[in-house]
C-alpha positions in Angstrom: 0.1 -0.2 -0.1 1.2 3.4 -0.7 2.7 5.2 2.4 0.5 8.3 1.7 -2.6 6.2 2.4 -1.2 4.7 5.6 -1.5 8.5 6.7 -4.9 9.3 6.2 -7.5 8.8 8.8 -10.6 8.0 6.8 -12.6 10.0 9.3 -10.6 13.3 8.0 -12.1 12.6 4.4 -15.4 12.4 5.6 -15.1 15.8 7.5 -13.3 17.2 4.3 -16.6 16.2 1.9 -19.0 17.7 4.7 -16.6 20.9 4.6 -16.5 21.0 0.7 -20.3 20.6 0.4 -21.4 23.2 3.0 -18.3 25.6 3.0 -19.0 26.4 6.5 -17.3 24.8 9.6 -20.2 25.4 11.8 -22.6 23.8 9.3 -20.3 20.8 8.6 -19.7 20.0 12.5 -23.7 19.9 12.8 -24.1 17.6 9.7 -21.2 15.5 11.1 -22.4 15.5 14.8 -19.4 17.1 16.0 -18.6 19.9 18.0 -17.3 22.8 16.4 -13.8 22.9 17.6 -13.2 19.3 16.6 -14.2 19.9 12.8 -11.4 22.9 12.9 -8.8 20.8 14.4 -9.5 18.1 11.9 -9.5 21.0 9.0 -5.9 21.9 10.3 -4.9 18.3 10.2 -6.1 18.2 6.6 -4.4 21.1 5.6 -1.1 19.8 7.0 -1.8 16.3 4.9 -2.4 17.9 1.7 0.1 21.0 2.1 -2.8 23.3 0.9 -5.3 25.8 2.7 -8.3 23.8 1.1 -10.8 26.2 2.6 -10.0 30.2 2.5 -12.3 33.0 3.9 -14.7 34.4 1.3 -17.4 37.2 1.7 -20.2 34.4 2.2 -18.5 31.8 4.4 -15.6 30.0 2.9 -14.5 29.0 -0.7 -12.4 26.2 -1.8 -8.8 26.4 -3.0 -7.9 24.9 -6.6 -6.6 21.9 -4.8 -9.7 21.3 -2.7 -12.1 21.6 -6.2 -9.9 19.0 -7.7 -10.6 16.6 -4.8 -14.2 17.4 -4.7 -15.5 14.7 -7.2 -12.8 12.0 -6.9 -13.2 12.2 -2.8 -17.4 11.8 -3.4 -16.6 8.9 -5.6 -14.3 7.0 -3.2 -16.3 7.5 0.0 -19.6 6.3 -2.1 -18.0 3.4 -3.3 -16.6 2.6 0.1 -20.1 3.1 1.8 -21.7 0.4 -0.9 -18.5 -1.9 0.4 -19.4 -2.1 3.8 -23.2 -1.6 3.4 -25.2 -4.6 4.7 -25.7 -7.2 2.1 -28.9 -6.8 0.4 -31.4 -10.1 0.1 -30.8 -12.0 -3.0 -34.1 -11.8 -5.2 -33.7 -14.9 -7.6 -36.4 -13.4 -9.8 -34.4 -10.5 -10.5 -31.1 -12.2 -10.7 -28.9 -12.3 -13.8 -26.3 -14.4 -12.9 -24.3 -17.3 -14.5 -23.7 -19.9 -12.3 -20.6 -22.3 -13.1 -20.7 -26.0 -11.7 -17.7 -28.3 -12.1 -19.4 -32.4 -12.0 -18.9 -35.6 -13.5 -21.6 -37.0 -15.9 -22.9 -38.9 -12.5 -23.0 -35.6 -10.3 -24.5 -33.7 -13.3 -27.3 -36.1 -13.8 -28.3 -37.0 -10.0 -27.4 -33.5 -8.7 -27.8 -30.6 -11.6 -30.4 -32.2 -13.3 -33.0 -32.6 -10.3 -32.4 -29.4 -9.7 -32.8 -27.3 -12.8 -36.7 -27.3 -13.0 -36.6 -25.2 -9.9 -33.9 -23.2 -10.9 -35.5 -22.3 -14.2 -38.5 -21.4 -12.3 -37.3 -19.5 -9.6 -34.5 -17.7 -11.3 -35.5 -17.6 -15.2 -32.8 -14.9 -16.0 -30.1 -17.0 -14.6 -27.5 -19.5 -16.6 -26.0 -22.5 -15.6 -22.8 -23.8 -16.9 -21.8 -27.7 -16.3 -17.8 -28.2 -16.4 -16.3 -31.5 -16.7 -15.0 -32.9 -13.5 -11.0 -32.3 -13.1 -10.4 -32.9 -9.4 -7.0 -31.8 -9.7 -8.2 -28.3 -10.5 -11.0 -27.9 -8.2 -9.3 -25.6 -5.6 -7.7 -23.5 -8.1 -10.8 -22.7 -10.1 -12.6 -22.3 -7.0 -10.2 -19.5 -5.8 -10.1 -18.0 -9.3 -13.8 -17.9 -9.3 -13.9 -19.8 -12.4 -16.3 -22.3 -10.7 -19.1 -21.6 -8.2 -19.8 -25.3 -7.2 -18.4 -28.7 -7.4 -20.0 -31.8 -6.9 -17.7 -34.6 -6.0 -17.5 -37.6 -3.8 -16.4 -36.6 -0.2 -13.6 -39.4 0.4 -11.9 -36.9 -2.5 -13.1 -33.4 -1.1 -10.2 -31.2 -0.8 -10.1 -29.7 2.9 -9.5 -26.3 1.8 -13.0 -26.3 0.4 -16.5 -25.7 2.4 -18.6 -28.9 1.8 -22.1 -30.0 2.2 -23.6 -33.8 2.0 -26.0 -34.5 -0.5 -26.6 -38.0 -0.1 -25.1 -41.7 0.1 -25.0 -43.8 -3.0 -24.9 -47.8 -3.2 -23.6 -50.1 -6.0 -25.8 -52.5 -7.6 -25.4 -54.8 -10.6 -27.2 -53.7 -13.6 -28.1 -54.7 -17.2 -30.6 -54.3 -19.5 -34.1 -54.7 -18.7 -34.4 -58.2 -20.5 -30.9 -59.5 -19.3 -31.3 -63.3 -19.3 -28.8 -63.7 -16.4 -30.1 -61.1 -14.3 -33.5 -62.6 -13.5 -32.1 -63.2 -9.8 -29.2 -62.2 -7.7 -26.4 -64.3 -9.0 -24.0 -66.4 -7.2 -20.3 -65.2 -6.5 -19.5 -67.4 -9.1 -22.1 -66.7 -11.3 -21.3 -62.9 -10.9 -17.8 -63.5 -12.0 -18.4 -65.2 -14.9 -20.6 -62.4 -16.6 -18.8 -60.2 -18.7 -18.4 -56.5 -16.9 -17.9 -53.0 -18.2 -16.2 -50.4 -15.7 -16.1 -46.7 -15.8 -12.8 -45.6 -15.3 -12.7 -41.6 -15.2 -9.0 -41.6 -15.5 -9.1 -43.6 -18.6 -8.2 -47.2 -19.8 -8.8 -48.9 -16.2 -9.9 -52.5 -15.8 -9.9 -52.5 -11.9 -12.2 -50.6 -9.6 -13.6 -51.1 -6.1 -15.6 -54.3 -7.0 -12.7 -55.8 -7.7 -10.7 -54.8 -4.7 -13.7 -56.5 -2.9 -13.2 -59.7 -4.9 -9.7 -59.8 -4.3 -10.1 -59.7 -0.4 -12.7 -62.7 -1.0 -10.0 -64.3 -3.4 -12.1 -64.1 -6.3 -11.9 -62.5 -9.9 -14.5 -61.3 -12.3 -14.2 -60.7 -16.1 -14.0 -57.2 -17.1 -13.8 -56.7 -20.9 -14.6 -53.1 -21.6 -13.6 -49.7 -19.9 -15.5 -46.5 -20.7 -15.0 -43.1 -19.6 -18.6 -42.2 -18.3 -22.0 -43.4 -17.6 -23.7 -42.1 -20.9 -21.8 -44.8 -23.1 -22.0 -47.3 -20.2 -25.5 -47.0 -20.5 -25.5 -47.6 -24.5 -23.3 -50.5 -23.8 -25.6 -52.4 -21.3 -29.2 -51.6 -23.8 -27.1 -53.1 -26.8 -25.1 -55.9 -25.3 -25.4 -58.8 -22.6 -22.4 -57.1 -20.7 -23.3 -56.0 -17.0 -22.0 -53.3 -14.9 -21.8 -52.6 -11.3 -23.2 -49.0 -11.3 -24.5 -46.3 -8.7 -28.1 -47.4 -7.6 -29.6 -43.7 -8.9 -28.8 -44.0 -12.4 -30.6 -47.4 -12.7 -33.6 -46.5 -10.6 -34.5 -43.9 -12.9 -33.9 -45.7 -16.0 -36.9 -48.1 -17.1 -34.4 -49.6 -19.8 -32.3 -51.1 -17.2 -32.5 -53.4 -14.6 -30.7 -53.7 -11.1 -30.2 -56.8 -9.0 -28.1 -57.3 -5.6 -24.6 -58.2 -6.3 -23.3 -61.4 -4.1 -20.6 -59.3 -2.9 -20.6 -56.1 -0.7 -18.9 -53.2 -2.5 -18.5 -49.8 -0.1 -20.6 -47.3 -1.6 -19.6 -43.4 -1.5 -21.1 -39.8 -0.4 -21.8 -37.2 -3.0 -21.0 -33.8 -1.6 -21.3 -30.2 -3.1 -18.0 -28.2 -2.7 -17.4 -24.0 -2.6 -14.6 -21.8 -1.7 -14.5 -19.5 1.2 -15.0 -16.2 -1.2 -18.5 -17.2 -1.9 -19.4 -19.0 1.5 -21.5 -16.0 2.7 -22.8 -14.8 -0.8 -26.5 -14.7 -0.4 -27.2 -15.7 -4.0 -24.5 -18.5 -3.6 -26.3 -19.4 -0.6 -29.5 -19.8 -2.2 -28.1 -21.8 -5.1 -26.7 -24.3 -2.6 -30.2 -24.3 -0.7 -32.2 -25.0 -3.7 -29.9 -27.7 -5.0 -30.0 -29.6 -1.6 -34.0 -29.0 -1.7 -34.0 -30.4 -5.3 -32.9 -33.9 -3.8 -35.5 -34.2 -1.0 
């Protein structure tokens, strides 16, 4: 910060503005609810600060010097901006809001969290826009700090501790395939499960091992993973057109009449979904409204 700013008492600038508008020490003191001697002392300090008399005796009170006149407009603008900055935050009115919210989410997060919230958002805040960005966990904190994203939807186990978070729901895995899959009429045995041809979602790309495989390894078993895909949308199309099966989050199967789910013969740990945001928007009324709206849409 400039050393000249460090020497300035904000109260002196408020007094200077009153003096420039009133051109009278007594009236300025009354306006500021101060004693006249106090304002006179402050005027003396202002003269020292600016190395200028600022106000001189005139035929009808006082007149501003050229230096004081040059200060009049920028001083008024600066104090007005400062007043707006420290004023109490106004209530957020979604019906009048003209904002763009940016949400980082995987296709699963977008489908299970953003999609249910959209109808309510469109109805309550019709002038707002929502941009869904692909989930990149390694960039979540940086983009939150920069304001490139407002919210992130992710799993609790990988939530950065530097971000605020709010739990959304618990998810479990089920064995899924197309509705008329011949080998999903009932819960398979562990041996039958491992003999099925499986497809796996690998967000990092090309992986053939997941939580299910870890659970199977502990049980001394191994399944047959024949396909790895990057996201759930393609996974769904694969299940509908083949006899492949997949361990899927239950919410994706329950809302899809073309798919069928049966319990798996092995317990695979589920996960918790959370929304995450940076401290910079933690108390912002619009952002708080958005978070509450998303949570309410999940029932």
